[in-house]
Structure formats: structure tokens, C-alpha cells
All heavy atoms as an XYZ file, in Angstrom:
724
protein
N      21.423      9.802     11.780
C      20.661      9.701     10.560
C      20.940     10.923      9.697
O      20.908     12.048     10.173
C      19.158      9.633     10.880
O      18.948      8.530     11.735
C      18.348      9.492      9.616
N      21.167     10.701      8.433
C      21.448     11.787      7.502
C      20.214     11.984      6.634
O      19.755     11.064      5.990
C      22.656     11.445      6.612
C      23.888     11.197      7.479
C      22.889     12.536      5.599
C      25.048     10.631      6.726
N      19.684     13.197      6.621
C      18.544     13.517      5.776
C      18.868     14.803      5.043
O      19.313     15.773      5.639
C      17.283     13.676      6.622
C      16.893     12.419      7.414
C      15.745     12.713      8.328
C      16.548     11.277      6.482
N      18.653     14.833      3.720
C      19.081     15.993      2.955
C      17.977     16.741      2.228
O      18.252     17.625      1.438
C      20.167     15.593      1.951
C      19.607     14.759      0.808
O      18.413     14.406      0.834
O      20.370     14.475     -0.121
N      16.720     16.415      2.457
C      15.637     17.146      1.812
C      15.126     16.512      0.532
O      14.083     16.881      0.042
N      15.820     15.527     -0.027
C      15.354     14.854     -1.235
C      14.920     13.445     -0.910
O      15.255     12.906      0.132
N      14.133     12.838     -1.778
C      13.781     11.435     -1.605
C      15.011     10.635     -1.998
O      15.427     10.661     -3.137
C      12.603     11.051     -2.501
C      11.320     11.757     -2.102
O      11.292     12.335     -1.002
O      10.366     11.740     -2.893
N      15.596      9.937     -1.032
C      16.889      9.335     -1.294
C      17.083      8.101     -0.427
O      16.669      8.064      0.708
C      17.963     10.365     -0.973
C      19.346      9.914     -1.273
C      20.288     11.065     -1.105
N      21.619     10.551     -1.201
C      22.691     11.251     -1.042
N      22.617     12.515     -0.786
N      23.873     10.716     -1.146
N      17.775      7.105     -0.944
C      18.132      5.912     -0.195
C      19.636      5.955      0.029
O      20.399      5.864     -0.910
C      17.753      4.655     -0.985
C      18.141      3.394     -0.258
O      18.626      3.426      0.860
N      17.929      2.269     -0.888
N      20.043      6.100      1.276
C      21.470      6.191      1.560
C      22.129      4.835      1.547
O      23.305      4.738      1.288
C      21.698      6.907      2.895
C      21.256      8.312      2.765
C      21.954      9.338      2.195
C      20.010      8.862      3.126
N      21.209     10.487      2.185
C      20.016     10.209      2.768
C      18.871      8.340      3.724
C      18.931     11.043      2.988
C      17.801      9.183      3.947
C      17.850     10.508      3.573
N      21.398      3.771      1.846
C      21.887      2.421      1.699
C      23.113      2.088      2.522
O      23.924      1.285      2.108
N      23.296      2.672      3.684
C      24.427      2.335      4.536
C      23.886      1.695      5.794
O      23.007      2.235      6.448
C      25.252      3.593      4.894
C      26.378      3.228      5.841
C      25.802      4.227      3.640
N      24.414      0.531      6.135
C      23.917     -0.114      7.341
C      24.610      0.471      8.564
O      25.436      1.369      8.463
C      24.093     -1.636      7.263
C      25.554     -2.079      7.305
O      26.436     -1.248      7.589
O      25.796     -3.256      7.056
N      24.233     -0.016      9.739
C      24.752      0.546     10.986
C      26.266      0.427     11.102
O      26.902      1.206     11.794
C      24.079     -0.110     12.182
C      22.597      0.258     12.244
O      22.210      1.309     11.693
O      21.842     -0.518     12.823
N      26.856     -0.526     10.434
C      28.300     -0.703     10.508
C      29.029      0.164      9.480
O      30.243      0.201      9.446
C      28.654     -2.175     10.293
N      28.270      0.847      8.600
C      28.880      1.727      7.613
C      29.347      1.023      6.357
O      30.078      1.590      5.570
N      28.916     -0.220      6.138
C      29.361     -0.940      4.948
C      28.560     -0.521      3.727
O      27.524      0.107      3.836
C      29.247     -2.451      5.175
O      27.904     -2.814      5.348
N      29.047     -0.901      2.564
C      28.377     -0.562      1.310
C      27.045     -1.298      1.200
O      26.870     -2.366      1.785
C      29.279     -0.948      0.142
N      26.090     -0.735      0.441
C      24.780     -1.363      0.305
C      24.860     -2.691     -0.431
O      25.727     -2.899     -1.267
C      23.974     -0.348     -0.492
C      24.979      0.505     -1.170
C      26.202      0.497     -0.302
N      23.943     -3.566     -0.102
C      23.821     -4.851     -0.758
C      22.475     -4.889     -1.477
O      21.543     -4.217     -1.069
C      23.878     -5.988      0.274
C      25.172     -6.035      1.063
C      26.367     -6.280      0.178
O      26.331     -7.130     -0.693
N      27.432     -5.525      0.371
N      22.337     -5.671     -2.542
C      21.050     -5.776     -3.241
C      19.962     -6.291     -2.309
O      20.232     -7.074     -1.394
C      21.326     -6.794     -4.351
C      22.802     -6.859     -4.474
C      23.369     -6.487     -3.144
N      18.732     -5.826     -2.540
C      17.597     -6.284     -1.726
C      17.373     -7.770     -1.970
O      17.498     -8.262     -3.080
C      16.347     -5.501     -2.086
N      17.049     -8.473     -0.907
C      16.727     -9.883     -1.011
C      15.369    -10.102     -0.365
O      14.863     -9.248      0.341
C      17.772    -10.762     -0.273
O      17.706    -10.449      1.112
C      19.166    -10.522     -0.798
N      14.787    -11.255     -0.606
C      13.482    -11.531     -0.029
C      13.602    -12.120      1.369
O      12.607    -12.318      2.034
C      12.699    -12.467     -0.948
O      13.412    -13.674     -1.111
N      14.818    -12.427      1.834
C      15.006    -13.003      3.155
C      15.604    -11.971      4.091
O      16.369    -11.112      3.681
C      15.931    -14.215      3.061
N      15.255    -12.050      5.354
C      15.853    -11.170      6.340
C      15.014     -9.939      6.624
O      13.982     -9.706      6.016
N      15.509     -9.145      7.571
C      14.803     -7.944      8.019
C      15.698     -6.736      7.830
O      16.884     -6.769      8.138
C      14.410     -8.081      9.512
C      13.823     -6.793     10.050
C      13.422     -9.231      9.696
N      15.121     -5.669      7.308
C      15.785     -4.385      7.207
C      14.941     -3.360      7.938
O      13.945     -3.704      8.586
N      15.303     -2.087      7.826
C      14.631     -1.043      8.597
C      14.287      0.131      7.697
O      15.005      0.434      6.750
C      15.529     -0.587      9.745
C      15.911     -1.735     10.636
C      17.078     -2.446     10.399
C      15.075     -2.145     11.669
C      17.420     -3.532     11.197
C      15.408     -3.235     12.460
C      16.579     -3.919     12.220
O      16.901     -4.997     12.994
N      13.191      0.799      8.045
C      12.752      1.965      7.291
C      12.605      3.153      8.223
O      11.955      3.064      9.273
C      11.407      1.691      6.613
C      10.794      2.869      5.839
C      11.688      3.273      4.671
C       9.396      2.519      5.360
N      13.219      4.272      7.831
C      13.053      5.551      8.508
C      12.441      6.520      7.500
O      12.933      6.623      6.380
C      14.406      6.091      9.015
O      14.869      5.224     10.055
C      14.285      7.505      9.547
N      11.342      7.187      7.898
C      10.674      8.157      7.031
C      10.413      9.428      7.830
O       9.864      9.376      8.931
C       9.335      7.620      6.481
C       8.619      8.698      5.659
C       9.544      6.370      5.642
N      10.812     10.550      7.245
C      10.503     11.870      7.803
C       9.725     12.620      6.734
O      10.200     12.760      5.607
C      11.785     12.639      8.193
C      11.447     14.039      8.672
C      12.564     11.869      9.252
N       8.525     13.087      7.072
C       7.705     13.880      6.149
C       7.874     15.355      6.469
O       7.947     15.738      7.639
C       6.229     13.520      6.297
S       5.824     11.838      5.825
N       7.906     16.185      5.417
C       8.010     17.630      5.593
C       6.960     18.306      4.729
O       7.082     18.284      3.510
C       9.403     18.105      5.195
C       9.553     19.604      5.339
O       8.828     20.208      6.148
O      10.400     20.175      4.625
N       5.889     18.892      5.314
C       5.576     18.831      6.741
C       5.120     17.424      7.130
O       5.020     16.556      6.285
C       4.473     19.863      6.913
C       3.863     20.042      5.571
C       4.933     19.685      4.567
N       4.829     17.240      8.386
C       4.540     15.938      8.988
C       3.458     15.144      8.247
O       2.641     15.709      7.528
C       4.119     16.124     10.445
C       2.759     16.782     10.563
C       1.617     16.013     10.692
C       2.622     18.162     10.536
C       0.367     16.608     10.780
C       1.379     18.768     10.629
C       0.248     17.986     10.752
N       3.459     13.837      8.459
C       2.391     12.939      8.000
C       1.681     12.407      9.238
O       2.343     12.058     10.219
C       2.964     11.758      7.222
S       3.785     12.202      5.704
N       0.370     12.340      9.172
C      -0.384     11.824     10.317
C      -0.462     10.307     10.314
O      -0.687      9.702     11.355
C      -1.810     12.408     10.350
O      -2.436     12.148      9.097
C      -1.778     13.897     10.626
N      -0.265      9.691      9.142
C      -0.270      8.232      9.041
C       0.732      7.784      7.989
O       0.858      8.406      6.931
C      -1.649      7.704      8.634
C      -2.619      7.545      9.762
C      -2.255      6.380     10.695
O      -1.420      5.523     10.399
N      -2.885      6.368     11.841
N       1.409      6.693      8.290
C       2.290      6.039      7.330
C       1.853      4.579      7.258
O       1.747      3.911      8.290
C       3.772      6.139      7.748
C       4.204      7.607      7.786
C       4.651      5.323      6.802
C       5.615      7.817      8.306
N       1.590      4.119      6.038
C       1.220      2.726      5.800
C       2.299      2.091      4.927
O       2.746      2.698      3.957
C      -0.111      2.627      5.055
C      -1.301      3.062      5.844
C      -1.669      4.394      5.889
C      -2.066      2.137      6.540
C      -2.780      4.816      6.610
C      -3.172      2.539      7.267
C      -3.534      3.881      7.306
N       2.682      0.872      5.262
C       3.614      0.112      4.429
C       2.894     -1.146      3.990
O       2.454     -1.938      4.828
C       4.919     -0.227      5.181
C       5.809     -1.112      4.316
C       5.650      1.037      5.584
N       2.718     -1.285      2.684
C       1.978     -2.415      2.112
C       0.629     -2.592      2.800
O       0.204     -3.708      3.099
C       2.809     -3.695      2.183
C       4.050     -3.624      1.323
O       4.045     -2.879      0.317
O       5.038     -4.311      1.641
N      -0.039     -1.470      3.087
C      -1.373     -1.497      3.678
C      -1.416     -1.603      5.190
O      -2.485     -1.525      5.785
N      -0.278     -1.749      5.833
C      -0.225     -1.881      7.297
C       0.143     -0.544      7.934
O       1.176      0.041      7.606
C       0.808     -2.938      7.683
C       0.807     -3.251      9.183
C       1.816     -4.303      9.487
N       3.133     -3.647      9.503
C       4.248     -4.224      9.856
N       4.258     -5.497     10.181
N       5.380     -3.566      9.874
N      -0.694     -0.063      8.847
C      -0.449      1.216      9.515
C       0.737      1.094     10.465
O       0.801      0.172     11.278
C      -1.691      1.653     10.290
N       1.688      2.051     10.339
C       2.859      2.053     11.211
C       2.934      3.305     12.085
O       3.878      3.456     12.849
C       4.140      1.920     10.387
C       4.309      0.609      9.635
C       5.634      0.584      8.903
C       4.201     -0.583     10.573
N       1.962      4.219     11.971
C       1.949      5.402     12.817
C       2.266      6.666     12.040
O       2.245      6.695     10.821
N       2.547      7.732     12.793
C       2.819      9.053     12.216
C       4.319      9.239     11.997
O       5.132      8.470     12.488
C       2.288     10.128     13.157
N       4.663     10.306     11.254
C       6.081     10.615     11.074
C       6.561     11.482     12.235
O       5.752     12.202     12.819
C       6.320     11.327      9.738
O       5.842     12.651      9.769
N       7.804     11.384     12.595
C       8.809     10.559     11.922
C       8.681      9.084     12.308
O       8.351      8.754     13.444
C      10.131     11.131     12.424
C       9.815     11.680     13.780
C       8.389     12.175     13.688
N       8.934      8.239     11.347
C       8.980      6.797     11.551
C      10.455      6.431     11.620
O      11.197      6.692     10.674
C       8.293      6.085     10.389
C       8.246      4.576     10.422
C       7.337      4.107     11.558
C       7.751      4.035      9.094
N      10.888      5.871     12.724
C      12.312      5.616     12.939
C      12.587      4.117     13.030
O      12.080      3.435     13.916
C      12.822      6.304     14.236
C      12.451      7.786     14.257
C      14.320      6.082     14.422
C      13.101      8.614     13.165
N      13.388      3.622     12.087
C      13.861      2.229     12.075
C      12.760      1.198     12.314
O      12.896      0.307     13.140
C      15.004      2.039     13.064
C      16.316      2.621     12.553
C      17.491      2.322     13.460
N      17.631      0.909     13.799
C      18.403      0.028     13.153
N      19.101      0.415     12.130
N      18.476     -1.215     13.553
N      11.700      1.309     11.539
C      10.641      0.299     11.610
C      11.141     -0.980     10.942
O      11.601     -0.944      9.803
C       9.390      0.804     10.896
N      11.098     -2.112     11.647
C      11.572     -3.363     11.048
C      10.588     -3.865      9.989
O       9.382     -3.902     10.210
C      11.644     -4.326     12.235
C      10.724     -3.754     13.264
C      10.654     -2.286     13.031
N      11.129     -4.231      8.819
C      10.323     -4.735      7.708
C      11.051     -5.885      7.034
O      12.286     -5.914      7.010
C      10.084     -3.635      6.663
C       9.316     -2.398      7.097
C       9.357     -1.348      5.993
C       7.881     -2.763      7.433
N      10.297     -6.789      6.450
C      10.894     -7.855      5.659
C      11.597     -7.231      4.456
O      11.110     -6.257      3.875
C       9.829     -8.837      5.204
N      12.742     -7.771      4.105
C      13.492     -7.261      2.961
C      12.683     -7.419      1.680
O      11.886     -8.347      1.541
C      14.820     -8.000      2.845
N      12.853     -6.476      0.765
C      12.162     -6.510     -0.520
C      11.624     -5.140     -0.873
O      11.863     -4.154     -0.179
N      10.868     -5.056     -1.939
C      10.270     -3.804     -2.386
C       8.976     -3.572     -1.621
O       8.142     -4.468     -1.522
C      10.007     -3.829     -3.907
C       9.278     -2.581     -4.360
C      11.321     -3.977     -4.653
N       8.823     -2.366     -1.072
C       7.658     -2.014     -0.255
C       7.015     -0.743     -0.782
O       7.704      0.179     -1.218
C       8.068     -1.793      1.211
C       8.763     -2.966      1.838
C       7.767     -4.064      2.215
N       8.457     -5.313      2.427
C       8.258     -6.396      1.693
N       7.408     -6.388      0.717
N       8.909     -7.504      1.944
N       5.684     -0.692     -0.716
C       4.920      0.494     -1.101
C       4.542      1.240      0.170
O       3.947      0.665      1.078
C       3.680      0.110     -1.894
C       4.014     -0.635     -3.142
N       4.559     -0.017     -4.251
C       3.919     -1.939     -3.446
C       4.772     -0.914     -5.182
N       4.392     -2.098     -4.722
N       4.908      2.516      0.228
C       4.704      3.333      1.417
C       3.715      4.444      1.084
O       3.964      5.248      0.182
C       6.037      3.931      1.917
C       5.832      4.742      3.179
C       7.072      2.831      2.129
N       2.588      4.475      1.800
C       1.593      5.531      1.635
C       1.733      6.517      2.779
O       1.715      6.125      3.950
C       0.178      4.952      1.613
C      -0.066      4.106      0.384
O       0.227      4.597     -0.731
O      -0.527      2.960      0.521
N       1.878      7.787      2.429
C       2.065      8.870      3.395
C       0.818      9.743      3.354
O       0.410     10.193      2.277
C       3.301      9.680      3.026
C       4.556      8.819      2.807
C       5.609      9.597      2.057
C       5.069      8.303      4.118
N       0.208      9.995      4.509
C      -1.074     10.697      4.553
C      -1.013     11.837      5.557
O      -0.495     11.682      6.665
C      -2.205      9.721      4.931
C      -2.289      8.623      3.874
C      -3.538     10.451      5.098
C      -3.197      7.475      4.223
N      -1.554     12.985      5.124
C      -1.768     14.128      6.020
C      -3.080     14.754      5.597
O      -3.211     15.265      4.489
C      -0.640     15.157      5.925
C      -0.821     16.313      6.915
C       0.392     17.216      6.977
N       0.816     17.726      5.707
C       0.275     18.778      5.107
N      -0.702     19.439      5.664
N       0.738     19.168      3.941
N      -4.068     14.695      6.483
C      -5.420     15.171      6.178
C      -5.914     14.466      4.916
O      -5.879     13.255      4.851
C      -5.448     16.692      6.047
C      -4.980     17.388      7.322
O      -5.283     16.880      8.411
O      -4.301     18.416      7.208
N      -6.327     15.209      3.895
C      -6.829     14.594      2.660
C      -5.718     14.390      1.629
O      -5.974     13.916      0.525
C      -7.940     15.455      2.057
O      -7.420     16.719      1.693
N      -4.480     14.706      1.994
C      -3.345     14.589      1.078
C      -2.692     13.216      1.217
O      -2.520     12.711      2.322
C      -2.329     15.681      1.362
C      -2.880     17.106      1.324
C      -1.830     18.081      1.821
C      -3.321     17.459     -0.079
N      -2.322     12.641      0.076
C      -1.709     11.317      0.090
C      -0.582     11.286     -0.938
O      -0.707     11.824     -2.032
C      -2.758     10.260     -0.258
C      -2.239      8.841     -0.222
C      -3.372      7.864     -0.491
C      -2.863      6.444     -0.511
N      -3.933      5.471     -0.752
N       0.507     10.651     -0.561
C       1.637     10.466     -1.474
C       2.115      9.031     -1.316
O       2.177      8.507     -0.205
C       2.755     11.451     -1.132
C       3.893     11.451     -2.117
C       4.819     12.625     -1.848
C       5.825     12.784     -2.954
N       6.642     13.976     -2.757
N       2.462      8.381     -2.419
C       2.971      7.007     -2.376
C       4.403      7.007     -2.888
O       4.707      7.609     -3.913
C       2.128      6.073     -3.219
C       2.751      4.655     -3.303
C       1.864      3.684     -3.981
N       1.018      3.089     -2.949
C       0.326      1.974     -3.126
N       0.326      1.361     -4.279
N      -0.390      1.488     -2.135
N       5.273      6.318     -2.152
C       6.636      6.099     -2.601
C       6.909      4.599     -2.571
O       6.211      3.846     -1.880
C       7.675      6.855     -1.747
C       7.657      6.379     -0.291
C       7.449      8.361     -1.829
C       8.784      6.951      0.564
N       7.884      4.177     -3.315
C       8.314      2.781     -3.314
C       9.741      2.751     -2.801
O      10.566      3.558     -3.212
C       8.233      2.193     -4.735
O       6.882      2.292     -5.197
C       8.655      0.734     -4.747
N      10.008      1.838     -1.874
C      11.351      1.714     -1.311
C      11.818      0.275     -1.420
O      11.017     -0.651     -1.469
C      11.401      2.176      0.173
C      11.064      3.641      0.297
C      10.490      1.330      1.053
N      13.117      0.104     -1.456
C      13.725     -1.216     -1.445
C      14.391     -1.400     -0.086
O      15.296     -0.650      0.280
C      14.749     -1.334     -2.570
O      15.329     -2.619     -2.560
N      13.940     -2.410      0.645
C      14.474     -2.706      1.971
C      15.478     -3.847      1.832
O      15.154     -4.895      1.272
C      13.345     -3.108      2.946
C      12.276     -2.016      3.038
C      13.910     -3.468      4.314
C      12.750     -0.708      3.603
N      16.689     -3.630      2.318
C      17.735     -4.657      2.290
C      17.957     -5.187      3.693
O      17.978     -4.414      4.665
C      19.038     -4.066      1.749
O      18.871     -3.657      0.413
N      18.138     -6.493      3.797
C      18.346     -7.136      5.094
C      19.530     -6.510      5.820
O      20.584     -6.284      5.232
C      18.570     -8.635      4.909
N      19.325     -6.173      7.089
C      20.390     -5.644      7.929
C      20.713     -4.177      7.709
O      21.599     -3.641      8.353
N      19.992     -3.500      6.804
C      20.286     -2.099      6.497
C      19.081     -1.214      6.790
O      17.955     -1.687      6.839
C      20.669     -1.945      5.033
C      21.938     -2.672      4.691
C      22.358     -2.416      3.258
O      21.766     -1.618      2.563
N      23.397     -3.099      2.826
N      19.348      0.080      6.963
C      18.287      1.065      7.152
C      18.131      1.865      5.870
O      19.100      2.419      5.364
C      18.621      2.019      8.323
O      18.716      1.244      9.516
C      17.547      3.084      8.485
N      16.924      1.896      5.348
C      16.578      2.740      4.209
C      15.926      3.988      4.788
O      14.977      3.880      5.571
C      15.611      2.013      3.259
O      16.262      0.851      2.760
C      15.189      2.902      2.104
N      16.426      5.163      4.435
C      15.905      6.420      4.976
C      15.386      7.298      3.855
O      16.011      7.406      2.797
C      17.000      7.154      5.748
N      14.233      7.909      4.092
C      13.639      8.841      3.131
C      13.168     10.090      3.859
O      12.564     10.009      4.924
C      12.420      8.230      2.440
C      12.722      7.057      1.546
C      13.300      7.553      0.232
N      13.312      6.532     -0.770
C      14.262      5.644     -0.936
N      15.276      5.627     -0.116
N      14.203      4.765     -1.895
N      13.436     11.239      3.258
C      12.819     12.501      3.676
C      11.903     12.874      2.522
O      12.369     13.030      1.399
C      13.846     13.587      3.931
C      13.190     14.883      4.333
C      14.209     15.971      4.663
N      13.631     16.818      5.674
C      14.018     16.902      6.926
N      15.052     16.185      7.339
N      13.416     17.689      7.767
N      10.608     12.992      2.794
C       9.616     13.177      1.741
C       8.958     14.539      1.886
O       8.418     14.870      2.950
C       8.548     12.061      1.792
C       7.527     12.255      0.688
C       9.211     10.691      1.686
N       9.014     15.317      0.828
C       8.362     16.622      0.797
C       6.885     16.401      0.495
O       6.532     15.871     -0.548
C       9.000     17.490     -0.289
C       8.468     18.865     -0.340
C       9.391     19.766      0.402
C       8.979     21.201      0.149
N       9.106     22.004      1.325
N       6.039     16.775      1.445
C       4.595     16.652      1.280
C       4.019     17.996      0.849
O       4.507     19.045      1.278
C       3.937     16.224      2.594
C       4.287     14.846      3.060
S       3.612     13.550      2.007
C       1.871     13.658      2.396
N       2.989     17.981      0.004
C       2.332     19.246     -0.335
C       1.687     19.839      0.910
O       1.226     19.124      1.785
C       1.281     18.844     -1.369
C       1.176     17.363     -1.319
C       2.387     16.840     -0.635
N       1.688     21.155      0.992
C       1.072     21.841      2.142
C      -0.443     21.975      1.970
O      -1.150     22.172      2.922
C       1.713     23.192      2.351
C       3.178     23.079      2.751
C       3.778     24.407      3.140
N       5.185     24.250      3.407
C       5.686     23.847      4.577
N       4.898     23.547      5.561
N       6.989     23.739      4.745
N      -0.905     21.860      0.715
C      -2.338     21.924      0.441
C      -2.618     21.117     -0.818
O      -1.703     20.710     -1.525
C      -2.798     23.367      0.254
O      -2.300     23.875     -0.967
N      -3.905     20.920     -1.119
C      -4.276     20.172     -2.304
C      -3.939     20.933     -3.587
O      -3.937     20.366     -4.659
C      -5.765     19.829     -2.268
C      -6.066     18.816     -1.181
C      -7.512     18.382     -1.204
O      -8.150     18.411     -2.277
O      -8.002     17.989     -0.143
N      -3.632     22.215     -3.469
C      -3.317     23.040     -4.637
C      -1.874     22.910     -5.080
O      -1.495     23.349     -6.148
C      -3.640     24.506     -4.349
C      -5.099     24.767     -3.979
C      -5.283     26.230     -3.616
C      -6.020     24.363     -5.112
N      -1.014     22.327     -4.249
C       0.410     22.172     -4.605
C       0.622     20.956     -5.453
O       0.034     19.965     -5.329
C       1.268     22.048     -3.335
C       1.496     23.353     -2.677
C       2.489     23.232     -1.522
O       3.530     22.564     -1.688
O       2.201     23.779     -0.473
């Protein structure tokens, strides 16, 4: 897995092929790493656990991801493509003042 510190979609599937447009059919995967950690990750309102979240299977399409640590919350939107892994490294605030 390649993570570079920015919110980014690498769009390369396990075979290394070029990304394909998101479709509503099929299953893709989501990997999320929070920096610092997140205690809960929700995708479209469904709890998937703490970070790091590694290759969680999701239906292809646009998904809303809520990242939570204590009272801090951040929402990102990702596009899941069938057969591919979408990876994000998300910088979380260390306090409510950031």
C-alpha cells in the first residue's frame, strides 16, 4: 500500500491496471489511515471500526466516510470502483483548536 500524507486516490487495482470509472455494480475496497488515529470510521452511516481500515469491501459508487476521534469529526467523500482499492491517508486535527 502506498500512502503519501495527502488525501489521495491512487486508483490502481491489485493487478496494477489503470483506474476505471466508478460504477454502481460490483465491489471495490477502501483503505483508510488516519494521522493521528481515528477511533471510529463510518461509511454511509455504517460503523466499520477504527483506523487503520484495510481493504474493507464496499459496493462500487460514491461513499461518504466519517472519521471520528474523541469529539473531532472529519468527513471525506470517496469513489469506489469495482475490483479496485481506493486508499486515503487523512490528516486529523490533534485538537478542536486546529
